N, C-alpha and C positions, 0 to 999 in steps of 0.2 A: 183466168186470164183476171180477174177481180172478181168481189167479194163484201157486198156489204151490208151487215158492217161487216170489219174485219174480222176479228172473232164471238164465239160462241153459238149455240147450235140456233136459233134462228137466222135468218136470211132474208133481203131484204128485193138484193140484187144482185144474180147469177152471172160471170160472165166464161163461156168453155169454150175448148176448142178439142172436138173428140174425131176420132179417125174413123173413116165406119167402111172398114174391111170384108165383111163377107157378113149374110144378110143373117137377122139377128132382130130377137124379141129387144124393146126398146123399153128404159128403167123409167120406171112409176116417179109422179113425183104430186103427190096428194095436193089438191091446196094452193100446186103452182099453175099460171099461165107461161105455158113454154111456143117460144119461136127458137124454128132450125130455120136458116140462113145452109148455103152453099154455096162453099170458101173458093174450092174448086173442085174435079172428077168430071162422069159423068153421068151426077144425078141415083136420088136415093124414090125409090118407091115406098108412100107408111100405109102400110093396111091398116084398118081400123077395127074393132069389133064390131062396129056400128052396118058392114060393110062400108062404109066408104076408102075412096081409093086419095091420096095425090099424091102431086107428083114432084120433086123438088130439084127442078132442072139446073139449069145452067142457059148464061149467064148470071149468076146467085140468087138463085130460086132460094120463093123461103116458104114457109106456110106455117104456122098460127094453132096452137091447140090446149086442153087442159091435159094439167098433170097426172088425174089418176086415169085420164084412156090410156086402154091397152087398146098396144098397136103393135107390128113386123116393120121392121125397118130390107128391101132387096137395094142394093145394090141394080143399077139400071145396065149397067153390060154385063 
């Protein structure tokens, strides 16, 4: 949706939309502060390697985490 700066290998800000269709590992973005916001659906449960669990539930649940953290997303439904 948005990337600043628009060109080059490094970016300071990136907004994107992704559909999560099945349980899967999340991509790593070392050194990047991430924020996940639920736009639609029944939610996603994030399981971090350190044992933490975060649920992102409707309406518009959100969670922030470090991009280098290893985690797995599970659809709530």
